[in-house]
Structure formats: structure tokens, C-alpha cells
RODO-2510 file (C-alpha; in nm, 4 decimals, decimal comma):
residues 582
     n   res          X          Y          Z
     1     m     0,0000     0,0000     0,0000
     2     r     0,1364     0,3372    -0,1050
     3     e     0,1821     0,5901     0,1755
     4     p    -0,0041     0,9239     0,1563
     5     k     0,1569     1,2082    -0,0356
     6     a     0,1720     1,4078     0,2873
     7     f     0,4155     1,1493     0,4273
     8     e     0,6402     1,1872     0,1222
     9     q     0,6391     1,5639     0,1681
    10     l     0,7289     1,5224     0,5350
    11     l     1,0316     1,3099     0,4366
    12     l     1,1456     1,6013     0,2206
    13     h     1,0695     1,8607     0,4864
    14     r     1,2667     1,6740     0,7548
    15     g     1,5662     1,6355     0,5231
    16     v     1,5589     1,2546     0,5215
    17     l     1,5356     1,2531     0,1388
    18     d     1,5892     1,5089    -0,1347
    19     v     1,3689     1,5312    -0,4425
    20     s     1,5788     1,3032    -0,6620
    21     k     1,6072     1,0339    -0,3947
    22     l     1,2349     1,0520    -0,3252
    23     e     1,1540     1,0124    -0,6952
    24     r     1,3859     0,7145    -0,7173
    25     a     1,2356     0,5518    -0,4081
    26     c     0,8774     0,6119    -0,5226
    27     g     0,9557     0,4620    -0,8624
    28     e     1,1036     0,1517    -0,7030
    29     a     0,8107     0,1240    -0,4601
    30     d     0,5546     0,1461    -0,7424
    31     k     0,7482    -0,0979    -0,9586
    32     n     0,7683    -0,3673    -0,6881
    33     n     0,4420    -0,2784    -0,5065
    34     l     0,6276    -0,2211    -0,1800
    35     p     0,5807     0,0398     0,0941
    36     l     0,8073     0,3418     0,0717
    37     v     0,9315     0,2887     0,4287
    38     e     1,0743    -0,0479     0,3223
    39     v     1,2217     0,0658    -0,0072
    40     v     1,4161     0,3691     0,1200
    41     p     1,6416     0,1704     0,3637
    42     q     1,6786    -0,1125     0,1101
    43     l     1,8181     0,1317    -0,1465
    44     g     2,0491     0,2824     0,1144
    45     l     1,8947     0,6277     0,0717
    46     a     1,8388     0,6686     0,4470
    47     t     1,8467     0,4595     0,7629
    48     a     1,5386     0,2695     0,8733
    49     e     1,5430     0,4621     1,2012
    50     a     1,5303     0,7999     1,0210
    51     v     1,2413     0,6910     0,7959
    52     y     1,0322     0,5388     1,0731
    53     r     1,0870     0,8434     1,2954
    54     v     0,9206     1,0510     1,0269
    55     l     0,6452     0,7904     0,9919
    56     a     0,5801     0,8113     1,3672
    57     e     0,5588     1,1894     1,3441
    58     f     0,3197     1,1623     1,0502
    59     c     0,0931     0,9253     1,2466
    60     e     0,1260     1,1429     1,5587
    61     m     0,2672     0,8543     1,7592
    62     p     0,5826     0,8316     1,9726
    63     f     0,8903     0,6700     1,8185
    64     v     1,0799     0,4119     2,0237
    65     m     1,3901     0,1933     1,9889
    66     p     1,3323    -0,1070     2,2213
    67     s     1,7011    -0,1986     2,2028
    68     r     1,7866     0,1235     2,3846
    69     e     1,5633     0,0657     2,6848
    70     p     1,5362    -0,2223     2,9316
    71     m     1,2954    -0,4966     2,8325
    72     d     1,0555    -0,6312     3,0938
    73     k     0,9737    -1,0007     3,0522
    74     a     0,6906    -0,9665     3,3027
    75     i     0,5222    -0,7222     3,0648
    76     a     0,5961    -0,9535     2,7720
    77     a     0,4068    -1,2299     2,9494
    78     k     0,0858    -1,0259     2,9071
    79     a     0,0970    -1,1071     2,5348
    80     p     0,1583    -1,4678     2,4214
    81     a     0,4593    -1,5184     2,1952
    82     r     0,2494    -1,6655     1,9152
    83     f     0,0330    -1,3508     1,9027
    84     a     0,3286    -1,1107     1,9198
    85     t     0,5077    -1,2991     1,6427
    86     h     0,2009    -1,3313     1,4209
    87     y     0,0842    -0,9696     1,4490
    88     g     0,4330    -0,8159     1,4638
    89     f     0,4249    -0,6209     1,7884
    90     v     0,6274    -0,6016     2,1106
    91     p     0,4796    -0,5242     2,4559
    92     l     0,6897    -0,2455     2,6098
    93     r     0,5331    -0,1257     2,9330
    94     e     0,2052    -0,0788     3,1163
    95     r     0,0708     0,2701     3,1909
    96     n    -0,2533     0,3358     3,3818
    97     g    -0,3921    -0,0015     3,2837
    98     v    -0,3037     0,0504     2,9155
    99     l    -0,0503    -0,1793     2,7461
   100     v     0,2036     0,0153     2,5392
   101     v     0,3152    -0,1835     2,2327
   102     a     0,5694    -0,1187     1,9598
   103     i     0,4591    -0,1716     1,5998
   104     s     0,6169    -0,1029     1,2623
   105     d     0,2992    -0,0571     1,0558
   106     p     0,1006     0,2283     1,2160
   107     l    -0,0899     0,2984     0,8924
   108     n    -0,2619    -0,0402     0,9228
   109     a    -0,5708     0,0404     1,1331
   110     q    -0,6912    -0,3199     1,1079
   111     l    -0,3698    -0,4392     1,2720
   112     l    -0,4320    -0,2275     1,5823
   113     d    -0,7906    -0,3535     1,6044
   114     d    -0,6694    -0,7142     1,5766
   115     i    -0,4143    -0,6656     1,8553
   116     r    -0,6792    -0,5133     2,0828
   117     m    -0,9114    -0,8032     2,0075
   118     v    -0,6641    -1,0877     2,0760
   119     l    -0,5300    -0,9248     2,3932
   120     k    -0,8775    -0,8175     2,5078
   121     r    -0,7487    -0,4926     2,6512
   122     r    -0,6679    -0,1311     2,5654
   123     i    -0,3394    -0,0683     2,3879
   124     e    -0,1330     0,2381     2,3056
   125     p     0,0887     0,2032     1,9964
   126     e     0,4395     0,3391     1,9475
   127     v     0,6355     0,3145     1,6241
   128     t     0,9651     0,1337     1,5688
   129     t     1,1516    -0,0374     1,2832
   130     p     1,0807    -0,3961     1,1673
   131     a     1,4357    -0,4969     1,2673
   132     e     1,3723    -0,3713     1,6205
   133     i     1,0500    -0,5746     1,6367
   134     t     1,2376    -0,8905     1,5331
   135     r     1,5250    -0,8329     1,7747
   136     a     1,3000    -0,7456     2,0707
   137     t     1,0718    -1,0456     2,0077
   138     k     1,3682    -1,2827     2,0241
   139     e     1,5036    -1,1152     2,3366
   140     l     1,1719    -1,1214     2,5219
   141     y     1,0371    -1,4592     2,4179
   142     g     1,3371    -1,6463     2,2854
   143     v     1,4123    -1,8061     1,9494
   144     g     1,1217    -2,0246     1,8400
   145     a     0,9017    -1,9284     2,1358
   146     d     0,5861    -1,9279     1,9231
   147     t     0,6683    -2,2812     1,8107
   148     m     0,7138    -2,3963     2,1721
   149     e     0,3797    -2,2414     2,2698
   150     r     0,2081    -2,4141     1,9830
   151     i     0,3508    -2,7517     2,0888
   152     l     0,2240    -2,7070     2,4451
   153     i    -0,1224    -2,5906     2,3357
   154     e    -0,1593    -2,8826     2,0951
   155     a    -0,0369    -3,1235     2,3617
   156     e    -0,2858    -2,9878     2,6196
   157     a    -0,5668    -3,0285     2,3686
   158     e    -0,4826    -3,3979     2,3517
   159     g    -0,4925    -3,4338     2,7302
   160     p    -0,2171    -3,4997     2,9850
   161     v     0,1259    -3,5604     2,8359
   162     l     0,3384    -3,8432     2,9715
   163     t     0,7065    -3,7420     2,9966
   164     l     1,0210    -3,9493     3,0208
   165     d     1,3569    -3,7928     3,1072
   166     g     1,1983    -3,4504     3,0660
   167     a     1,0721    -3,5016     2,7111
   168     p     0,7272    -3,5850     2,5787
   169     v     0,7179    -3,9530     2,4892
   170     g     0,5505    -3,8654     2,1638
   171     a     0,8608    -3,6754     2,0583
   172     d     1,0722    -3,9891     2,0721
   173     l     0,8011    -4,2122     1,9304
   174     g     0,7405    -3,9976     1,6235
   175     d     0,4228    -3,8072     1,7072
   176     a     0,3550    -3,6201     1,3848
   177     t     0,2339    -3,2971     1,5489
   178     i     0,5285    -3,2731     1,7877
   179     d     0,7771    -3,3863     1,5243
   180     a     0,6759    -3,1075     1,2859
   181     s     0,7034    -2,8427     1,5565
   182     i     1,0391    -2,9692     1,6840
   183     i     1,1726    -2,9730     1,3277
   184     k     1,0623    -2,6115     1,2887
   185     f     1,2160    -2,5124     1,6219
   186     v     1,5557    -2,6719     1,5471
   187     n     1,5563    -2,5080     1,2045
   188     e     1,4861    -2,1704     1,3680
   189     l     1,7790    -2,2179     1,6078
   190     i     2,0190    -2,2993     1,3238
   191     l     1,8896    -2,0226     1,0966
   192     e     1,9239    -1,7639     1,3734
   193     a     2,2817    -1,8826     1,4318
   194     i     2,3758    -1,8565     1,0639
   195     q     2,2220    -1,5095     1,0304
   196     s     2,4140    -1,3836     1,3361
   197     d     2,7518    -1,5167     1,2082
   198     t     2,7720    -1,7778     1,4820
   199     t     3,0588    -2,0277     1,4714
   200     d     2,9251    -2,2689     1,7367
   201     i     2,5848    -2,3525     1,8855
   202     h     2,5915    -2,4949     2,2405
   203     i     2,2827    -2,6746     2,3743
   204     e     2,3438    -2,7554     2,7414
   205     p     2,0953    -2,9293     2,9743
   206     f     2,0896    -2,8649     3,3482
   207     e     1,8670    -2,9946     3,6231
   208     d     1,5813    -2,7493     3,5680
   209     s     1,6788    -2,5568     3,2555
   210     l     1,8166    -2,5865     2,9056
   211     r     2,0745    -2,3272     2,8009
   212     v     2,1409    -2,2370     2,4372
   213     r     2,4459    -2,0239     2,3597
   214     y     2,5938    -1,8892     2,0376
   215     r     2,9668    -1,8222     1,9959
   216     i     2,9959    -1,4990     1,7982
   217     d     3,3354    -1,3376     1,7326
   218     g     3,4889    -1,5806     1,9805
   219     i     3,2571    -1,4828     2,2691
   220     l     2,9649    -1,6919     2,3981
   221     h     2,6261    -1,5173     2,4040
   222     q     2,3141    -1,6510     2,5683
   223     a     2,0496    -1,7178     2,3051
   224     p     1,7060    -1,6151     2,4290
   225     t     1,4869    -1,9244     2,4504
   226     p     1,1428    -1,9858     2,6020
   227     p     1,1391    -2,1466     2,9516
   228     s     0,9302    -2,4363     2,8195
   229     i     1,2227    -2,5566     2,6063
   230     r     1,3618    -2,7751     2,8892
   231     g     1,0759    -3,0223     2,8562
   232     f     1,1628    -3,0870     2,4933
   233     h     1,5369    -3,1371     2,5353
   234     a     1,5341    -3,5067     2,4405
   235     a     1,3139    -3,4354     2,1373
   236     i     1,5492    -3,1582     2,0204
   237     v     1,8547    -3,3838     2,0607
   238     s     1,6773    -3,6676     1,8788
   239     r     1,5970    -3,4344     1,5889
   240     i     1,9601    -3,3215     1,5651
   241     k     2,0773    -3,6837     1,5781
   242     i     1,8449    -3,7782     1,2929
   243     m     1,9726    -3,4856     1,0854
   244     a     2,3353    -3,5879     1,1573
   245     n     2,2679    -3,9572     1,0879
   246     l     2,3494    -4,0613     1,4454
   247     n     2,2063    -4,3328     1,6668
   248     i     1,9088    -4,1815     1,8520
   249     a     1,8877    -4,4802     2,0870
   250     e     2,2474    -4,4389     2,2122
   251     k     2,2552    -4,1868     2,4977
   252     r     2,5540    -4,3169     2,6958
   253     l     2,8415    -4,2584     2,4529
   254     p     2,9764    -3,9495     2,2724
   255     q     2,8772    -3,9246     1,9075
   256     d     2,9966    -3,7119     1,6167
   257     g     2,8181    -3,6411     1,2905
   258     k     2,7603    -3,3894     1,0134
   259     i     2,4612    -3,2008     0,8714
   260     m     2,4539    -3,0372     0,5281
   261     a     2,2628    -2,7087     0,5235
   262     s     2,1857    -2,4329     0,2746
   263     f     2,0706    -2,0765     0,3245
   264     g     2,0194    -1,8735     0,0101
   265     d     2,3198    -1,9298    -0,2143
   266     n     2,5446    -2,0319     0,0760
   267     h     2,6114    -2,3904     0,1789
   268     y     2,7240    -2,5038     0,5223
   269     d     2,8653    -2,8052     0,7006
   270     l     2,7254    -2,8368     1,0521
   271     r     2,9634    -3,0510     1,2606
   272     v     2,7663    -3,2118     1,5419
   273     s     2,9240    -3,3395     1,8629
   274     i     2,7149    -3,4959     2,1403
   275     l     2,8336    -3,5751     2,4932
   276     p     2,6418    -3,7510     2,7731
   277     t     2,5976    -3,5602     3,1018
   278     p     2,4027    -3,6414     3,4231
   279     h     2,1146    -3,4182     3,3074
   280     g     2,1013    -3,5360     2,9484
   281     e     2,3074    -3,5017     2,6327
   282     t     2,4839    -3,1752     2,5564
   283     v     2,5198    -3,0736     2,1922
   284     n     2,7762    -2,8633     2,0092
   285     i     2,7184    -2,7655     1,6465
   286     r     3,0142    -2,6102     1,4623
   287     i     2,9043    -2,4058     1,1584
   288     l     3,1436    -2,4135     0,8614
   289     s     3,0828    -2,2511     0,5258
   290     r     3,1357    -2,4780     0,2248
   291     s     3,1635    -2,1862    -0,0119
   292     s     3,4921    -2,1512    -0,1941
   293     m     3,7222    -1,8954    -0,0384
   294     a     3,9392    -1,6366    -0,2059
   295     l     4,1327    -1,5176     0,0979
   296     t     4,4174    -1,2699     0,0931
   297     m     4,6597    -1,1733     0,3668
   298     d     4,5004    -0,8275     0,3910
   299     m     4,1586    -0,9809     0,4565
   300     l     4,2987    -1,1706     0,7554
   301     g     4,4576    -0,8681     0,9185
   302     f     4,8141    -0,8870     0,7886
   303     l     4,9865    -0,5517     0,7960
   304     p     5,2116    -0,4771     0,4944
   305     e     5,5311    -0,5694     0,6825
   306     d     5,3659    -0,8925     0,8066
   307     t     5,2675    -0,9811     0,4510
   308     r     5,6199    -0,9312     0,3215
   309     l     5,7708    -1,1457     0,5970
   310     f     5,5111    -1,4227     0,5632
   311     n     5,5592    -1,4286     0,1849
   312     t     5,9325    -1,4880     0,2331
   313     f     5,8484    -1,7893     0,4501
   314     i     5,6038    -1,9532     0,2105
   315     s     5,8187    -1,8843    -0,0958
   316     r     6,0831    -2,1316     0,0274
   317     p     6,0976    -2,4494    -0,1847
   318     h     6,1053    -2,6900     0,1099
   319     g     6,0874    -2,6937     0,4868
   320     i     5,8083    -2,6716     0,7419
   321     i     5,6034    -2,3733     0,8604
   322     l     5,3933    -2,4068     1,1748
   323     v     5,1038    -2,1823     1,2744
   324     t     5,0357    -2,2057     1,6474
   325     g     4,7618    -2,0938     1,8806
   326     p     4,4659    -2,2239     2,0819
   327     t     4,1558    -2,3788     1,9289
   328     g     3,9516    -2,1283     1,7298
   329     s     4,2361    -1,8806     1,6731
   330     g     4,2142    -1,8996     1,2923
   331     k     4,5240    -2,1108     1,2275
   332     t     4,3752    -2,3145     0,9439
   333     t     4,2295    -2,0040     0,7795
   334     t     4,5774    -1,8464     0,7711
   335     l     4,7161    -2,1574     0,6042
   336     y     4,4295    -2,1504     0,3529
   337     a     4,5278    -1,7939     0,2648
   338     a     4,8853    -1,9125     0,2137
   339     l     4,7681    -2,1955    -0,0115
   340     s     4,5522    -1,9543    -0,2115
   341     k     4,8625    -1,7454    -0,2807
   342     l     5,0768    -2,0501    -0,3632
   343     n     4,8129    -2,2203    -0,5795
   344     s     4,9263    -2,2140    -0,9411
   345     i     4,9267    -2,4452    -1,2420
   346     d     5,2927    -2,5450    -1,1886
   347     r     5,2460    -2,6606    -0,8275
   348     k     5,0673    -2,9661    -0,6937
   349     i     4,9107    -2,9050    -0,3528
   350     i     4,7522    -3,1744    -0,1351
   351     t     4,5954    -3,1300     0,2072
   352     i     4,4827    -3,3656     0,4814
   353     e     4,2436    -3,2115     0,7318
   354     d     3,9989    -3,2880     1,0113
   355     p     3,7578    -3,1577     0,9004
   356     i     3,7887    -2,9895     0,5597
   357     e     3,6693    -2,6464     0,6639
   358     y     3,6614    -2,4762     0,3224
   359     q     3,6714    -2,6004    -0,0349
   360     l     3,9761    -2,4700    -0,2228
   361     s     3,9604    -2,4771    -0,6023
   362     g     4,2572    -2,6446    -0,7735
   363     i     4,3785    -2,8179    -0,4553
   364     s     4,3354    -3,1871    -0,3651
   365     q     4,1858    -3,2122    -0,0162
   366     m     4,1484    -3,5230     0,2001
   367     q     3,9659    -3,5715     0,5275
   368     v     4,0848    -3,8082     0,7984
   369     q     3,8542    -4,0990     0,8831
   370     p     3,9547    -4,2304     1,2290
   371     k     3,6791    -4,4945     1,2260
   372     i     3,8543    -4,6771     0,9417
   373     g     4,2099    -4,6037     1,0563
   374     f     4,2786    -4,3224     0,8097
   375     d     4,4657    -4,0717     1,0258
   376     f     4,7113    -3,7876     0,9597
   377     s     5,0195    -4,0101     0,9495
   378     m     4,8621    -4,2547     0,7030
   379     g     4,7433    -3,9624     0,4900
   380     l     5,0942    -3,8164     0,4854
   381     r     5,2444    -4,1425     0,3634
   382     s     4,9837    -4,1630     0,0875
   383     m     5,0352    -3,7992    -0,0135
   384     l     5,4049    -3,8548    -0,0798
   385     r     5,3177    -4,1094    -0,3506
   386     h     5,1311    -3,8385    -0,5439
   387     d     5,4339    -3,6189    -0,6053
   388     p     5,3147    -3,3032    -0,4262
   389     d     5,5110    -2,9790    -0,4142
   390     i     5,3244    -2,8403    -0,1137
   391     m     5,1510    -3,0330     0,1642
   392     l     4,9139    -2,9100     0,4325
   393     v     4,8653    -3,1191     0,7453
   394     g     4,5634    -2,9962     0,9389
   395     e     4,7204    -3,0508     1,2809
   396     i     5,0263    -3,2174     1,4318
   397     r     4,8897    -3,4124     1,7266
   398     d     5,1415    -3,6896     1,7939
   399     y     5,4975    -3,8025     1,7356
   400     e     5,4214    -4,0114     1,4265
   401     t     5,2518    -3,7217     1,2450
   402     a     5,5263    -3,4784     1,3524
   403     e     5,8040    -3,7072     1,2333
   404     m     5,6328    -3,7750     0,8997
   405     a     5,5750    -3,4024     0,8410
   406     i     5,9347    -3,3135     0,9207
   407     r     6,0803    -3,5973     0,7118
   408     s     5,8548    -3,4911     0,4226
   409     s     6,0016    -3,1406     0,4432
   410     l     6,3505    -3,2945     0,4371
   411     t     6,2761    -3,4654     0,1052
   412     g     6,2038    -3,1448    -0,0864
   413     h     5,8452    -3,0593     0,0094
   414     l     5,7024    -2,7446     0,1634
   415     v     5,4897    -2,8552     0,4583
   416     l     5,2365    -2,6313     0,6311
   417     s     5,0730    -2,7361     0,9553
   418     t     4,9298    -2,6202     1,2894
   419     l     5,0244    -2,6853     1,6495
   420     h     4,8610    -2,6040     1,9823
   421     t     5,1051    -2,3781     2,1709
   422     n     5,0697    -2,0355     2,3313
   423     d     5,3457    -1,8607     2,1373
   424     s     5,5817    -1,9144     1,8461
   425     a     5,8811    -2,0267     2,0545
   426     g     5,6685    -2,2891     2,2261
   427     a     5,6491    -2,4831     1,8984
   428     v     6,0103    -2,5936     1,9412
   429     t     5,9687    -2,7347     2,2911
   430     r     5,6338    -2,8911     2,1968
   431     l     5,7920    -3,0881     1,9101
   432     i     6,0797    -3,1960     2,1329
   433     d     5,8299    -3,3100     2,3983
   434     m     5,6614    -3,5221     2,1296
   435     g     5,9933    -3,6992     2,0728
   436     v     6,1219    -3,5256     1,7571
   437     e     6,5005    -3,4924     1,7545
   438     p     6,6180    -3,1301     1,7883
   439     f     6,8553    -3,1605     1,4914
   440     l     6,5606    -3,2548     1,2669
   441     i     6,3674    -2,9478     1,3856
   442     s     6,6597    -2,7136     1,3236
   443     s     6,7191    -2,8641     0,9779
   444     t     6,3633    -2,8226     0,8547
   445     m     6,1837    -2,5393     1,0364
   446     i     6,1404    -2,2193     0,8339
   447     a     5,9218    -2,0291     1,0766
   448     s     5,6775    -2,0584     1,3617
   449     v     5,3826    -1,8189     1,3499
   450     a     5,1644    -1,7648     1,6582
   451     q     4,8309    -1,5925     1,6134
   452     r     4,5166    -1,4799     1,7906
   453     l     4,1852    -1,3397     1,6706
   454     v     4,0937    -1,0065     1,8283
   455     r     3,7497    -0,8568     1,7919
   456     r     3,7304    -0,5627     1,5541
   457     s     3,5700    -0,2405     1,6769
   458     c     3,2307    -0,1946     1,5129
   459     r     3,2641     0,0539     1,2259
   460     q     2,8989     0,1580     1,2446
   461     c     2,9152     0,2972     1,5969
   462     l     3,2860     0,3797     1,6227
   463     d     3,3697     0,6574     1,8662
   464     t     3,6732     0,7890     2,0536
   465     y     3,7194     0,7075     2,4214
   466     e     3,9753     0,7255     2,6987
   467     p     4,1040     0,3875     2,8244
   468     d     4,2285     0,3182     3,1731
   469     r     4,5696     0,4869     3,1943
   470     e     4,6754     0,2508     3,4741
   471     l     4,6062    -0,0447     3,2466
   472     l     4,8161     0,1111     2,9710
   473     r     5,1003     0,1708     3,2142
   474     l     5,0995    -0,1701     3,3834
   475     e     5,0181    -0,3934     3,0883
   476     f     5,1625    -0,2033     2,7923
   477     g     5,4439    -0,0079     2,9576
   478     l     5,3119     0,3277     2,8353
   479     d     5,3379     0,6506     3,0312
   480     d     5,0791     0,9284     3,0041
   481     h     5,2762     1,1132     2,7367
   482     a     5,3031     0,8066     2,5117
   483     a     4,9360     0,7218     2,5604
   484     s     4,8308     1,0776     2,4739
   485     q     4,9797     1,0327     2,1243
   486     v     4,7212     0,7662     2,0368
   487     i     4,3572     0,8245     1,9406
   488     f     4,1709     0,5347     2,1061
   489     q     3,8509     0,4158     1,9374
   490     r     3,5822     0,1616     2,0168
   491     g     3,2208     0,0893     1,9281
   492     r     2,9517     0,2452     2,1462
   493     g     2,7231    -0,0516     2,0803
   494     c     2,4493    -0,0696     1,8177
   495     e     2,2133    -0,3153     1,6554
   496     a     2,4746    -0,4170     1,3975
   497     c     2,7194    -0,5343     1,6660
   498     r     2,4568    -0,6709     1,9086
   499     h     2,5457    -0,3822     2,1394
   500     t     2,8890    -0,5271     2,2141
   501     g     3,0937    -0,2551     2,0430
   502     y     3,2690    -0,5206     1,8318
   503     r     3,1834    -0,6761     1,4987
   504     g     3,4030    -0,9239     1,3157
   505     r     3,7571    -1,0323     1,3983
   506     l     4,1070    -0,9828     1,2650
   507     a     4,4269    -1,1726     1,3312
   508     i     4,7363    -1,0529     1,5126
   509     y     5,0637    -1,2347     1,4555
   510     e     5,3971    -1,3259     1,6128
   511     m     5,6338    -1,4512     1,3404
   512     m     5,9542    -1,6199     1,4502
   513     a     6,1996    -1,6932     1,1690
   514     f     6,4393    -1,9804     1,2341
   515     t     6,7696    -1,7981     1,2033
   516     e     7,1040    -1,9723     1,2458
   517     r     7,1215    -1,8692     1,6118
   518     i     6,7717    -2,0004     1,6884
   519     k     6,8514    -2,3256     1,5064
   520     q     7,1617    -2,3608     1,7233
   521     m     6,9578    -2,2961     2,0396
   522     t     6,7103    -2,5614     1,9257
   523     v     6,9874    -2,8204     1,8943
   524     e     7,1087    -2,7169     2,2408
   525     r     6,7541    -2,7744     2,3761
   526     a     6,7184    -2,4168     2,4990
   527     t     6,3972    -2,3255     2,6799
   528     a     6,1079    -2,1526     2,5012
   529     v     6,1710    -1,8393     2,7102
   530     d     6,5357    -1,8208     2,6007
   531     i     6,4424    -1,8781     2,2352
   532     k     6,1780    -1,6063     2,2517
   533     q     6,4212    -1,3612     2,4103
   534     e     6,6685    -1,4243     2,1309
   535     a     6,3974    -1,3806     1,8653
   536     l     6,2965    -1,0491     2,0266
   537     r     6,6589    -0,9331     2,0174
   538     q     6,6587    -1,0144     1,6468
   539     g     6,3544    -0,7919     1,5926
   540     m     6,0575    -1,0268     1,6236
   541     k     5,7263    -0,8543     1,6928
   542     t     5,5205    -1,0190     1,9668
   543     l     5,1478    -1,0792     1,9668
   544     r     5,0927    -0,7837     2,1960
   545     q     5,3012    -0,5529     1,9799
   546     s     5,1041    -0,6652     1,6754
   547     g     4,7819    -0,6006     1,8647
   548     w     4,9053    -0,2588     1,9734
   549     q     4,9576    -0,1631     1,6097
   550     r     4,5922    -0,2448     1,5535
   551     v     4,4975    -0,0306     1,8524
   552     c     4,6891     0,2604     1,6993
   553     t     4,4979     0,2207     1,3696
   554     g     4,1630     0,2193     1,5530
   555     d     4,0811    -0,1421     1,4591
   556     t     4,0529    -0,2741     1,8143
   557     t     4,0970    -0,1746     2,1791
   558     p     4,3752    -0,2242     2,4370
   559     e     4,1344    -0,4246     2,6527
   560     e     4,0676    -0,6679     2,3698
   561     v     4,4383    -0,7108     2,2911
   562     l     4,5147    -0,7726     2,6571
   563     r     4,2354    -1,0322     2,6810
   564     l     4,3897    -1,2366     2,3999
   565     t     4,7608    -1,1986     2,4789
   566     a     4,7810    -1,2210     2,8575
   567     d     4,8965    -1,5830     2,8345
   568     a     5,1521    -1,5390     2,5580
   569     d     5,3663    -1,2252     2,6044
   570     t     5,6458    -1,1341     2,8398
   571     l     5,5712    -0,7712     2,9043
   572     s     5,9160    -0,6618     3,0205
   573     l     6,0597    -0,7465     2,6825
   574     e     5,8151    -0,5283     2,4912
   575     s     5,8062    -0,1794     2,6360
   576     e     6,0617    -0,0238     2,4018
   577     s     5,8883    -0,1647     2,0949
   578     l     5,5495    -0,0403     2,2122
   579     h     5,6880     0,3085     2,2615
   580     a     5,8372     0,2874     1,9144
   581     a     5,4996     0,1848     1,7716
   582     v     5,3395     0,4932     1,9239
***
């Protein structure tokens, strides 16, 4: 339905649009039979907030942003989730016996009448954006709350529901009504995770509750879910097991599986891991994109000097390069970027991974299959028979894999792999602990690269701020004068970043080249601390120094760098370099 001409004139009068933009928006709205308030933000001519503020003024209603005020779940309980979701409104507060609700379609008089009718009470509407309605509904009621309500209502209509281990028996026995609703609910959980750039979904049962959390940008966030979800825990797990082709009858042993999913043009691998606990099975779902990647060093966070140094490492004809760091620090992604740069018609590249996280065009990729005895060491032996120039080993976990990787590098191959250590120097002692002879390490190692993923300050709400000067002094070795030379920036918090101030991540690096002196120290079995000190004397930049450079460019905050590097850096060795960076 086309908005009144008076509304279009008000958009002009308030400066939200000029004449040319209004004409363009009206043309697009008429062409696609869409409301003007939807078309303007879609075309990027103005923000949704600006347009809906004018719409609220036109309708003589208050404008509200629910995300900027506390939400009261007690008020939300006055309107069932299924009604709020269906009619597109959010209960905000109660005033003199009148329920104040947020809507995004104030021109629809029938909508207001319908809301009054289903709630059987007086309402007072306020205007907000559709995105705010969606976000507030999930926060107040939880993901899939309307589905949960529907299950309970349908179950009550059938009479008392027998439960076993907290789940309706019908859910395990294939009740069609419950099955359909559970399928919908699980799909909603996964879809919400994909849309919010989640890397892991955690479904964790406790004695009287079921907690769902999403890991976004490396941080766990509680996913809002309806309280009634606990009673359907077994049904939800059974549904996930069926999707992952797992044994639904086995609830005593850990199980691992995979789900293929698509959303739009994007395809995903969902890696499912299930563990038994006293209160039921806990589920982790790792979300991996199957889309082909075209990564570059710049996209990962490499600064120009980092790129030049890393390129010298990977341009060597043979040897081994290790990328180290904890789980989830982006090690494999860095190696993928290296392979993308090295991939050419005159090089044969083979990888063995667990799992294959991304499909790389022009590269032969294998996945380990522990159930049939196909592990990293067996894969390495097989790879050598295929005359590769470059080999990627997903992870060095044991002596046999380490020895095979190192001996492969001795025979004229460039080997790339990952290792779980806190810093770059720790790779040496870790390999020695596995049983690899120091002389083999010194003969083959090109470099050890430690990395972390720091959260990037949200660009949409970026603002200057003043960090804790005591923190800068104690943790970064900066005095007030040095700190005053830096413009510190962070996100205030907005809808785009889920009000965290951060959106997306970038990598920071510590690159230790194996110079002749470090090779000698390796043979002498020097400690990781001594090796790191020597590397620093030779000009190596630590993780914290790399992070500080990103602070100086406004990409992240000192607090975020400190959170990720507290376990890896020796602060006393860095102060001069940090001052130099400033």
C-alpha cells in the first residue's frame, strides 16, 4: 500500500530525502508494489530509524527503539509469543492499565484492532523499525518461542502428556504434530545462528533448565529461549541426531556427525558433537561454510610488513612452517590464505584435514577418517606417492605425524601445519616433547607463526574514548605522554554489533623466523623463554606488539588485545617496541 503524499512531503521537509532520492524511491516502490518505508532503507537512501521516525511523526505517535531501553519479561508475558510474532508487535510497558506496544505498521488500522481483540485490553501504539520488532521479540520470548507455545497448546488439547527424562514420549516415538514443531524449532535455532555469524551452537541441559548459547566473534552469548524448552530437550537432541545420521537410541556414549545445510546461495557443514551428562546429552554444532574462499593476507589482518615477511616464509621451496595458537584462533584459515597465494598451475598441492573447513579450487583435499584407521600419518604417507610440491597437514597431534611431516620437508616438500602452543617459541619445545630430535627441527623449520583473533571495533558505531591509563602503564608499559599520542577508538554498541561494540575479527601475529642462532639454540635444547628472548633481540614482533599496532589504527581496543595476549607475552621485553609503535 502506497503511503499518503503528505508522508512523502514530510520526508522532504525533515531532510531525510531530497527530491531526486524521493523520486527514485517512489519509482522503485511502485514498480515492486512495496511500501516506501521499506524501499528507502533497502536502497540505502536513508536509515530505517530515520524513515520510521518521520512515519511516527506523521501518524502522531511516539517513536521508540526497544534496544535502547530495558525490556521487561513480566510485561511480555501479558501477550503470548504466538500472538506477538504473528501480528508483529512487542509489549513495552504498562501505563494506567493501558498496554504500550511497539509496531512497525502504524498505517494499518486493522492491525491495531486485531491486537486489541486478541489481547482483550486497551493498547497504546508506538512506532519502531521492523528490525527492532524482530530483535526485541527474540530477546523477550526467545528463538522459536511461538513454536514452543504451539507444541504445548496442541499437547494440552490432547490431554495430559506423559514425559520421560523430561521429554514428551511422543517426541521420541514420532508423534507427527510434535515432530513437525520440533523440526521447525531446530531449524529456527540454526537459521538464527547462521544469520548472526555464529561459529558454534551450544545446547546444554541442566537440572531445571536448558541453556542455548551462540559463539559470535569468539565470545559466547546466551540465546534467548522460552522457559518451556527444557521439557523438549530429548526431542530436540533426537531431531539433531536424525539430521546428523546418528544413533538416537544411544545416549551413553559421545557421538559425532555432520549435517549439510543451505541458506540462500550459501552452503554449510554443521559438525555435530554430542556428549552424555548427568542431566542429558549436551550438543555442540560447529558451523562451517562450504563456499569456496578467495582469501588474501590483507583480509585476515596482515599488515604490509607482516605480509612481506610471511611471503618470504612460504616462498621457500622446502621446509616446514607451523602456525600455532589455541583452538579457534584462525590457524587453518591463515594456512588456507597461504595456499591460495601458492596455488598455481605449476604446483601440486595436497591437504589432509579434520575436518575440511573450506573447499579450495585447484587443490586436492582429504579428510581423515579415524573410524577406518585413516589418520594424519597414514594420509601423509599416501600424499608422498602423489608427487606433491606443497603439503598441508591440518594438525600435528602426535609423534608419528610430527616425524612424517618433518621428514617430508627434508625430502624437498614445503609442509604447512598447525600446532597447539601459546606462542611461536613454544612450537620448538612442543615438538621436542613429542619426541622429535632437535637436529631434525633445526634442519627443517622455516618459521613458527603464533596468532590470535581479536574482535574488531564496530565501524557503524565507532567513537573515541579514553582507556584506563593505569592499564596502559601496567600492561603495555606506556606513560601518560606516550598514551596521549594515540587516538583510542571503540564501538559504542548498536544493533549491527549486538550492542557489544565489536563486529568481526582480525588476526594478530607473532612470526619467529628460524635464524642460524635459533637453530643452534634448538639443537642445544634451549627453553622456550630463552628462544623467545633471542627472537625479540633479532627484531621479532610479539602478539601484543602486533595487537598494539591495531589499537593505533583504531581497529581494536587495548582491553581486547590484553584479553587475547595475557597468556603469551612477556611484558618486560616489549616496552621499548610499544613506545616505538606509538
